[in-house]
C-alpha positions in Angstrom: 0.0 0.0 0.0 1.4 3.4 -1.0 1.5 6.5 1.1 -1.3 9.0 0.3 -1.4 12.7 0.9 -4.6 14.7 0.4 -3.6 17.9 2.1 -4.3 21.0 0.2 -1.2 23.1 -0.3 -1.4 26.7 -1.3 1.0 29.4 -2.6 3.1 31.0 0.1 2.3 34.6 -0.8 2.8 37.8 1.2 0.0 38.6 3.7 -2.9 40.4 2.4 -4.5 42.6 5.0 -8.0 41.8 6.0 -10.5 44.8 5.7 -13.8 43.1 5.1 -17.1 43.0 6.9 -18.6 39.9 8.3 -22.2 39.9 7.4 -23.0 36.3 7.8 -23.0 35.8 11.6 -26.3 35.1 13.2 -25.2 36.5 16.5 -27.4 39.1 18.3 -25.1 41.0 20.7 -24.7 44.2 22.6 -22.0 46.4 21.0 -21.3 48.2 24.2 -19.8 45.3 26.1 -17.7 42.1 25.8 -19.9 39.8 27.8 -21.0 36.4 26.5 -24.6 36.6 25.5 -27.2 34.4 23.7 -27.4 34.4 20.0 -30.5 34.0 17.9 -29.3 30.4 17.1 -29.1 29.6 20.8 -25.4 29.5 21.5 -23.1 31.8 23.4 -20.0 33.7 22.4 -17.5 36.1 24.0 -17.5 39.1 21.6 -14.6 41.5 21.6 -16.0 44.1 19.2 -14.3 46.2 16.7 -15.8 48.3 14.0 -15.8 46.4 10.7 -13.8 48.0 8.0 -15.4 47.7 4.6 -13.0 47.4 1.7 -13.8 50.1 -0.9 -12.5 50.9 -4.3 -11.9 54.5 -5.4 -10.2 56.7 -7.9 -6.5 57.4 -7.6 -5.5 60.6 -5.8 -4.0 62.4 -8.9 -7.2 61.9 -10.9 -9.2 63.2 -7.9 -7.0 66.3 -7.8 -7.4 66.9 -11.5 -11.1 66.5 -11.3 -11.2 69.2 -8.5 -8.9 71.4 -10.7 -11.4 71.0 -13.6 -14.3 72.0 -11.4 -12.4 75.1 -10.2 -11.4 75.9 -13.8 -15.1 75.6 -15.0 -16.1 78.1 -12.3 -13.4 80.5 -13.4 -14.3 80.1 -17.1 -18.0 80.8 -16.4 -17.0 83.7 -14.2 -14.9 85.2 -17.0 -17.8 84.8 -19.4 -20.2 86.5 -17.0 -17.7 89.3 -16.3 -17.4 89.9 -20.1 -21.2 90.2 -20.4 -21.5 92.6 -17.5 -18.4 94.7 -18.3 -17.9 94.4 -22.1 -15.5 97.4 -22.0 -13.1 95.4 -19.7 -12.4 92.6 -22.1 -8.8 92.2 -20.8 -9.9 91.4 -17.3 -12.3 88.6 -18.6 -9.4 87.3 -20.7 -7.1 87.1 -17.6 -9.8 85.2 -15.7 -10.3 82.7 -18.5 -6.5 82.4 -19.1 -6.1 81.6 -15.4 -8.7 78.8 -15.9 -6.8 77.3 -18.8 -3.5 77.5 -17.0 -4.9 75.7 -13.9 -6.0 72.7 -16.0 -3.1 72.8 -18.5 -0.3 72.5 -15.9 -1.0 68.8 -15.0 -1.3 68.0 -18.8 2.0 69.8 -19.6 3.7 68.0 -16.7 2.5 64.6 -17.9 3.6 65.5 -21.4 7.1 66.3 -20.2 7.4 63.1 -18.3 6.4 61.2 -21.4 8.9 63.1 -23.5 11.8 61.9 -21.3 10.4 58.5 -20.4 9.2 57.7 -23.9 6.2 55.8 -22.4 3.2 55.6 -24.8 0.7 56.0 -22.0 1.6 59.8 -21.9 1.0 60.3 -25.7 -2.5 61.7 -25.1 -1.1 64.4 -22.8 1.6 65.2 -25.4 -0.9 65.7 -28.2 -3.3 67.7 -26.0 -0.4 69.8 -24.8 0.3 70.9 -28.3 -3.4 71.6 -28.9 -3.6 73.7 -25.7 -0.5 75.7 -26.7 -1.9 76.4 -30.1 -5.2 77.6 -28.7 -3.4 79.8 -26.1 -1.3 81.4 -28.9 -4.6 82.3 -30.6 -5.9 83.6 -27.3 -8.8 81.1 -27.5 -8.8 80.4 -23.8 -12.2 78.7 -23.9 -10.8 76.0 -26.1 -7.6 75.9 -24.1 -9.7 75.2 -21.0 -12.4 73.0 -22.3 -10.0 70.5 -24.0 -8.0 69.5 -20.9 -11.3 69.4 -18.8 -12.8 66.9 -21.3 -9.5 65.0 -21.3 -9.8 64.6 -17.5 -13.3 63.2 -17.8 -11.9 60.9 -20.5 -9.3 59.7 -18.0 -12.1 59.3 -15.4 -13.9 57.0 -17.9 -10.7 55.0 -18.4 -10.1 54.7 -14.7 -13.6 53.4 -14.0 -13.3 50.9 -16.8 -10.0 49.4 -15.5 -11.2 49.3 -11.9 -13.2 46.2 -12.8 -10.5 43.9 -11.3 -10.4 46.0 -8.1 -14.1 45.8 -7.8 -13.9 42.1 -8.2 -11.3 41.8 -5.5 -13.3 44.1 -3.2 -16.5 42.1 -3.6 -14.5 38.9 -3.1 -13.0 40.2 0.1 -16.4 41.1 1.4 -17.2 37.4 1.2 -14.5 36.5 3.6 -15.0 36.5 7.4 -13.6 39.4 9.4 -12.8 37.3 12.5 -13.1 33.8 13.9 -14.4 31.9 16.9 -11.9 29.5 18.4 -12.0 27.1 21.3 -9.6 28.0 24.0 -9.7 26.3 27.4 -13.1 24.8 26.6 -14.6 28.2 25.8 -15.5 29.9 22.5 -13.5 33.1 22.0 -13.6 35.7 19.2 -10.2 36.4 17.6 -8.9 38.4 14.6 -8.1 36.3 11.5 -4.5 37.3 11.7 -4.3 35.7 15.2 -5.3 32.3 14.0 -2.6 29.6 14.2 -2.2 26.2 12.5 -4.0 23.5 14.6 -6.4 26.0 16.2 -9.9 24.7 16.4 -12.4 27.1 14.8 -16.2 26.9 15.4 -18.5 27.7 12.5 -22.3 27.8 12.9 -25.0 27.5 10.1 -25.1 30.6 8.0 -21.6 31.7 8.8 -18.6 32.2 6.6 -15.8 29.7 7.2 -12.9 31.7 8.6 -9.9 29.5 7.6 -8.7 26.7 5.5 -8.9 23.5 7.5 -10.1 20.0 8.1 -13.5 19.2 9.8 -12.9 17.3 13.0 -16.5 17.3 14.2 -20.0 17.9 12.7 -21.8 17.4 9.4 -23.0 20.1 7.0 -23.4 21.3 3.5 -20.9 23.9 2.2 -21.5 26.5 -0.5 -18.1 26.6 -2.2 -19.1 28.8 -5.1 -17.1 31.9 -4.0 -13.9 29.9 -4.1 -14.4 27.0 -6.6 -17.2 28.3 -8.8 -19.2 25.1 -8.1 -22.9 26.0 -8.1 -24.1 23.0 -6.0 -23.4 22.7 -2.2 -21.0 19.9 -1.2 -21.5 17.6 1.8 -18.9 18.0 4.5 -18.1 15.6 7.4 -15.1 14.8 9.6 -12.0 14.6 7.5 -13.4 16.9 4.7 -11.3 19.9 3.7 -13.0 23.3 3.8 -11.8 26.8 2.7 -11.9 30.3 4.0 -14.6 32.4 2.3 -17.0 29.4 1.8 -20.4 29.3 3.6 -21.6 26.7 6.1 -25.2 26.1 5.3 -26.7 23.6 7.7 -24.7 22.3 10.7 -22.3 23.3 13.4 -18.7 22.5 12.5 -15.4 22.2 14.4 -12.6 22.9 12.0 -8.8 22.3 12.6 -6.9 25.1 10.9 -4.4 23.9 8.3 -3.3 27.2 6.8 -2.9 30.7 8.3 -4.9 33.6 6.7 -2.0 34.8 4.6 -1.6 31.3 3.0 -5.3 30.5 2.5 -6.8 29.6 -0.9 -8.9 32.8 -0.6 -5.8 35.0 -0.4 -4.1 33.1 -3.1 -7.1 34.0 -5.4 -6.8 37.7 -4.5 -3.0 37.7 -5.1 -3.5 36.0 -8.5 -6.0 38.5 -9.6 -3.8 41.4 -8.7 -0.7 39.9 -10.4 -2.8 39.2 -13.6 -4.1 42.7 -13.6 -0.6 44.1 -13.6 0.6 41.8 -16.4 0.7 42.8 -20.1 -0.7 40.7 -22.9 1.5 40.3 -26.1 -0.9 42.3 -28.1 -0.6 45.3 -25.7 3.2 45.3 -26.4 2.5 45.3 -30.1 0.1 48.2 -29.8 2.7 50.1 -27.7 5.3 49.5 -30.4 3.2 51.0 -33.2 2.1 53.9 -31.0 5.7 55.1 -31.1 5.2 55.8 -34.8 1.8 57.3 -34.3 2.9 60.6 -32.6 5.1 61.8 -35.5 2.4 60.7 -38.0 -0.2 62.9 -36.2 2.1 65.9 -36.1 2.8 65.5 -39.8 -1.0 65.4 -40.6 -1.7 68.5 -38.4 1.2 70.4 -40.0 0.1 69.6 -43.5 -3.5 70.6 -42.7 -2.3 73.9 -41.2 0.0 74.6 -44.2 -2.8 73.8 -46.8 -5.7 75.5 -45.1 -4.0 78.2 -42.9 -6.7 77.3 -40.3 -5.1 76.6 -36.9 -8.4 75.4 -35.4 -8.4 72.4 -37.9 -4.8 71.5 -36.7 -5.9 71.8 -33.1 -8.9 69.6 -33.7 -6.7 67.0 -35.4 -4.4 66.9 -32.4 -7.3 66.5 -30.0 -9.1 63.8 -32.0 -5.9 61.8 -32.6 -5.5 61.0 -28.9 -5.4 57.2 -29.0 -7.4 56.6 -25.9 -9.7 54.0 -27.5 -6.7 52.1 -28.9 -4.8 52.1 -25.6 -8.0 50.7 -23.9 -8.6 48.1 -26.6 -6.7 45.2 -24.9 -6.7 46.1 -21.1 -10.4 46.5 -20.8 -11.1 43.2 -22.6 -8.4 41.4 -20.6 -9.7 42.7 -17.3 -13.3 41.8 -18.1 -12.1 38.2 -19.1 -10.1 37.9 -15.8 -13.1 38.9 -13.8 -15.4 36.5 -15.7 -12.9 33.6 -15.3 -12.5 34.2 -11.6 -16.3 33.8 -11.1 -16.0 30.2 -12.3 -12.9 29.2 -10.4 -10.4 29.9 -13.3 -7.5 31.9 -11.9 -5.3 33.3 -14.7 -2.0 34.5 -13.4 -1.0 36.5 -16.5 -3.1 38.0 -19.2 -0.7 36.7 -21.8 -2.1 33.2 -21.4 -5.5 34.3 -22.5 -4.0 34.8 -26.0 -1.7 31.8 -25.9 -4.7 29.5 -25.3 -6.0 30.2 -28.8 -2.8 28.7 -30.3 -2.7 25.4 -28.3 -2.7 22.3 -30.4 -1.5 19.6 -27.9 -2.9 19.0 -24.4 -0.9 16.8 -22.0 -2.5 15.5 -18.8 -1.1 13.9 -15.7 -3.3 11.0 -14.6 -3.4 10.7 -10.8 -5.3 13.6 -9.2 -5.9 15.3 -12.6 -7.7 12.9 -15.0 -8.6 10.7 -12.0 -9.7 11.8 -8.5 -6.4 11.0 -7.0 -8.0 8.9 -4.2 -9.2 5.3 -4.0 -12.9 4.5 -4.1 -14.7 1.2 -3.4 -15.4 -0.4 -6.7 -16.7 -3.8 -5.6 -17.7 -5.5 -2.3 -17.7 -9.3 -2.2 -18.8 -10.7 1.2 -18.3 -14.3 2.2 -21.5 -16.5 2.3 -23.9 -15.6 5.1 -22.1 -12.2 5.7 -24.1 -9.0 5.1 -22.4 -6.2 3.2 -23.3 -3.7 6.0 -21.8 -6.0 8.6 -18.7 -6.5 6.5 -18.2 -2.7 6.2 -18.8 -2.0 9.8 -16.2 -4.6 10.8 -13.8 -3.0 8.2 -14.5 0.5 9.8 -13.3 -0.8 13.2 -9.8 -0.9 11.7 -10.2 1.9 9.1 -11.4 4.6 11.6 -8.0 4.8 13.2 -5.9 4.8 9.9 -5.0 7.5 7.4 -4.2 5.1 4.6 -6.1 5.8 1.3 -7.8 2.4 1.6 -9.1 3.3 5.1 -10.2 6.7 3.9 -12.1 5.2 1.0 -14.0 2.9 3.3 -15.0 5.7 5.7 -16.0 7.9 2.8 -18.1 5.1 1.3 -19.9 4.6 4.6 -20.6 8.3 5.0 -22.0 8.6 1.5 -24.2 5.6 2.0 -25.3 6.5 5.5 -23.9 3.4 7.2 -23.1 3.6 10.9 -19.3 3.7 11.5 -17.7 1.9 14.4 -15.1 4.3 15.8 -12.4 2.8 17.9 -8.8 3.6 19.0 -5.8 1.5 19.5 -5.4 0.2 16.0 -2.0 -1.1 14.9 -0.9 -0.3 11.4 1.7 -2.6 9.9 3.3 -0.9 6.9 2.6 -2.7 3.6 0.3 -5.3 5.2 -2.7 -3.7 6.8 -4.4 -2.6 10.1 -5.4 -4.8 13.0 -7.0 -4.1 16.4 -8.6 -6.0 19.3 -11.9 -5.4 21.0 -13.4 -7.5 23.8 -10.9 -10.3 23.0 -11.7 -10.4 19.3 -9.1 -9.4 16.8 -10.1 -7.5 13.6 -8.1 -7.4 10.4 -8.1 -5.1 7.3 -5.3 -5.8 4.8 -3.5 -8.3 2.5 -4.8 -11.8 2.2 -1.4 -13.4 2.8 -0.8 -11.4 6.0 -4.2 -12.2 7.5 -4.1 -15.9 6.7 -0.6 -16.2 8.2 -1.6 -14.4 11.4 -4.9 -16.2 11.8 -4.3 -19.6 10.2 -7.5 -19.1 8.2 -7.9 -19.8 4.5 -9.3 -17.3 2.0 -10.2 -18.0 -1.6 -9.4 -15.2 -4.1 -12.4 -13.8 -6.0 -12.5 -14.0 -9.7 -13.3 -10.3 -10.0 -10.2 -8.5 -11.5 -11.4 -5.1 -12.6 -9.6 -3.3 -9.8 -5.9 -2.4 -9.1 -6.1 -2.8 -5.3 -8.0 -5.3 -3.1 -8.0 -5.9 0.7 -9.6 -8.5 2.9 -11.7 -8.0 6.1 -11.5 -10.7 8.8 -11.6 -11.5 12.5 -9.3 -14.0 14.1 -12.2 -16.6 13.8 -13.6 -15.9 10.3 -12.8 -14.4 6.9 -15.6 -11.8 6.3 -15.0 -10.7 2.7 -13.0 -8.8 0.1 -13.1 -5.1 -0.9 -11.9 -3.8 -4.3 -10.7 -0.3 -4.9 -9.8 1.9 -7.9 -8.8 5.5 -8.6 -11.8 6.4 -10.9 -11.5 8.9 -13.7 -13.5 12.1 -13.3 -17.0 11.7 -14.8 -16.7 15.0 -16.7 -13.3 14.2 -18.2 -14.5 12.5 -21.4 -16.9 15.2 -22.3 -14.3 17.9 -21.5 -11.8 16.3 -23.9 -14.5 16.0 -26.6 -15.5 19.7 -26.2 -11.9 20.9 -26.4 -11.3 18.7 -29.4 -14.3 20.4 -31.1 -12.7 23.8 -30.3 -9.6 22.9 -32.4 -7.1 21.0 -30.1 -6.5 17.7 -31.9 -3.8 15.8 -29.9 -4.4 14.6 -26.3 -1.7 12.8 -24.3 -1.9 11.0 -21.0 1.2 10.7 -18.9 1.2 8.4 -15.8 3.6 6.7 -13.4 1.3 3.7 -13.4 1.8 0.5 -15.3 0.9 0.5 -19.0 -2.2 -1.6 -18.6 -3.8 0.8 -16.1 -2.8 3.9 -18.1 -4.1 2.5 -21.4 -7.4 1.4 -19.8 -8.2 5.0 -18.7 -6.7 6.6 -21.8 -8.8 4.5 -24.2 -11.9 5.1 -22.1 -11.6 8.9 -22.2 -10.4 9.4 -25.8 -6.7 10.1 -25.5 -4.6 9.8 -28.7 -1.5 8.7 -26.8 -0.7 7.2 -23.4 2.8 7.1 -21.9 3.1 5.0 -18.8 5.7 4.5 -16.0 6.8 8.2 -16.2 9.0 9.9 -13.8 9.1 13.7 -13.6 12.1 14.0 -15.9 10.1 11.9 -18.5 7.2 14.3 -18.4 9.6 17.3 -18.9 11.4 15.6 -21.8 8.1 14.9 -23.5 7.0 18.5 -23.2 10.4 19.8 -24.6 10.2 17.3 -27.4 6.8 18.4 -28.5 7.8 22.1 -28.3 10.9 21.3 -30.4 8.5 19.9 -33.0 6.8 23.4 -33.0 3.7 22.3 -31.2 2.0 24.7 -28.7 1.6 22.5 -25.6 -0.6 22.8 -22.6 0.1 20.6 -19.6 -2.5 20.0 -16.9 -1.4 18.5 -13.5 -1.6 18.8 -9.8 1.3 17.1 -8.1 4.9 17.9 -7.0 6.1 15.6 -9.8 4.2 17.8 -12.4 6.1 21.0 -11.5 8.8 20.7 -14.1 6.3 20.0 -16.9 4.0 22.8 -15.8 6.9 25.3 -16.0 8.2 24.1 -19.3 4.9 24.0 -21.2 3.6 26.9 -23.2 0.7 27.1 -20.8 0.6 25.2 -17.5 -2.7 24.5 -15.7 -2.7 23.4 -12.1 -5.6 21.8 -10.2 -5.4 24.1 -7.2 -8.3 22.3 -5.4 -6.1 19.7 -3.6 -3.0 20.4 -5.7 0.5 20.7 -4.4 2.0 24.1 -3.6 4.9 23.8 -6.1 2.6 22.8 -8.9 0.4 25.9 -8.4 3.5 28.1 -8.2 4.8 26.8 -11.5 1.5 27.0 -13.4 0.1 29.8 -15.5 -3.5 29.1 -14.8 -5.0 27.5 -11.7 -8.4 25.8 -11.4 -10.0 26.3 -8.0 -12.6 23.7 -8.8 -11.7 20.1 -9.1 -14.4 19.8 -11.9 -12.5 19.9 -15.1 -15.5 20.8 -17.2 -14.0 24.4 -16.8 -11.2 23.5 -19.1 -13.2 24.0 -22.4 -14.4 27.3 -20.9 -10.9 28.6 -20.9 -10.6 28.1 -24.6 -14.0 29.6 -25.3 -13.1 32.6 -23.2 -9.7 33.0 -24.9 -11.3 33.0 -28.4 -14.0 35.5 -27.3 -11.4 37.8 -25.7 -9.2 37.7 -28.8 -12.3 38.6 -31.0 -13.2 41.4 -28.6 -9.7 42.8 -28.7 -9.6 42.8 -32.5 -13.0 44.5 -32.6 -11.7 47.1 -30.2 -8.6 47.8 -32.2 -10.8 48.2 -35.3 -13.1 50.6 -33.5 -10.2 52.6 -32.0 -8.2 53.0 -35.2 -11.1 53.6 -37.6 -12.8 56.0 -35.3 -9.7 58.1 -34.9 -8.9 58.2 -38.6 -12.4 59.1 -39.6 -12.6 61.9 -37.1 -9.2 63.3 -38.1 -10.5 63.4 -41.7 -13.6 65.3 -40.6 -11.4 67.7 -38.6 -9.0 68.3 -41.6 -12.1 69.1 -43.7 -13.2 71.7 -41.1 -16.4 69.8 -40.0 -15.3 69.3 -36.4 -14.1 72.2 -34.1 -11.6 71.7 -31.3 -14.2 71.6 -28.6 -16.4 69.2 -30.4 -13.3 67.2 -31.1 -12.5 67.0 -27.4 -16.0 65.7 -26.8 -16.2 63.3 -29.7 -12.8 61.7 -29.2 -14.1 60.1 -26.0 -16.8 58.3 -27.9 -14.3 55.8 -29.2 -13.3 54.9 -25.6 -17.0 54.5 -24.7 -17.5 52.1 -27.6 -14.4 50.1 -26.6 -15.4 49.9 -22.9 -19.0 48.8 -23.7 -17.7 46.2 -26.2 -15.3 44.8 -23.6 -18.1 44.7 -21.0 -19.9 42.1 -23.0 -17.3 39.6 -21.7 -18.5 40.2 -18.1 -21.9 38.8 -19.0 -20.8 35.8 -21.0 -21.2 32.4 -19.4 
């Protein structure tokens, strides 16, 4: 029997501070004291109250300052106009007031333009073009245009800021799902503590309706858990002693005692938040291409404006061209679509670490899967129960549980899980003796009970057992007492039920070659591979074999995705063009070396990644078309004299609006 580890490992990221409100507790308490009082659900707590801090998302400080400047400039501009109407003979004074308004809003634009001039960053191109337009208007003493253009630019930046805050809104709403504090058992009492004070092996109490405060293992209680906030699974899952639970999920029906297995900073919940933030900061390949061509865009616009001024001698047309040429829509083309796709993916448990991989997915032609824990569940399940004559199946299982309840071996875990799922009473005892490679035995009231290999049981009891003809399983054990052989249990690591359909759906999306790599014997690997529709099965692989296979396929100019979950998959995940880790139960190192992590262990999400990638690429191409065609069309209208500088400042934002609205369609796609 092999050693089995089901612990959920998570990425060791820096601590993310907790500022979220706990709105799920059913406690009714007096906020003015710390005394234990009754709750509406009938239990007692010691409450040490602190005001909850609600995580909020807002505009950056510089943009807020520029918005305030714009409001002040508008007041001055209106004041200058009113002054001119009241005192028409004092035209110079009204001009001074309006000039002051234009200077107030122009200074931040000039400053950003200068930064861009020295840094050569394309994100400052809009300010550079608008700076030229403002200077041209000031030289003409047209202070209304010189004021209105930067004001409209600020409101354009406001639109951009709101559009790219989608990821922050997603993070904020996700944080609000998490618990703000926890109830732990200390010296036999329930005590409220901050999440940051939780330690590994603490016992946390969670009542029905509450948010689970920490990643851990249930040690007492049965319930249903809503895991949708973390894994994207829509249906609640049953939880009982031994089940893993995650911070941010919701306890629906029963009181649970949970042993903490990861501190707050290392929880699956905080891993999701960190991944979202890292992805938001990353750049997709197409963004870099756009930025490269934007370097040529600035001199092109200056040339068009100069030619227009030379031919028409109308500086207003040149100013309008400079304003309309601001590439806001083009700059927003990719980021808005990528962010919308990231937010959409996170809702369904797909955590994309870098936006680049949204584009790479569209080019994948070969998918390579690890078997154990990826294509299969990675744990044994009872496949067949064969009792001896006159022995009931329930009795056989209850005798098996006498040994299994004290063992952490995968066979024992499978027996206990089966009995839970089939509502069979479990005989819990202590004092079991586990003999490595043989089985488990214990003694109760002078009777010895055995769970393990046939040869070991027969040798220890002098009993005879006849092997069953059933051979569909890879592992079998016997159950016996020292007086009688009770029966035989068969176990297998079953493939995930959604796997065959997932492969078929991905194949229909354009990926043609599917490969299964496994450390198991060839017969076991081929049985599962043929059942699920793999083109190729390679058995008895060590980690280096998996890495060599990935490198060989890449050398043949294939675009390879590798899907795995274990420590032995880390090399292949890192080497592949796109590595996908099963984070739900996966090893820490596998998640760290992957590009995409699935928080659900339901692999039906795999085809959704390809669908989302294709839709995102389509949206980006549409956005680029909208941005470029809109700017060129408006520049033509401006050069012909149909668009004034002020109207140009207003109209140039329409392209950004179209791009943002087009990208927002990804938020609603399912």
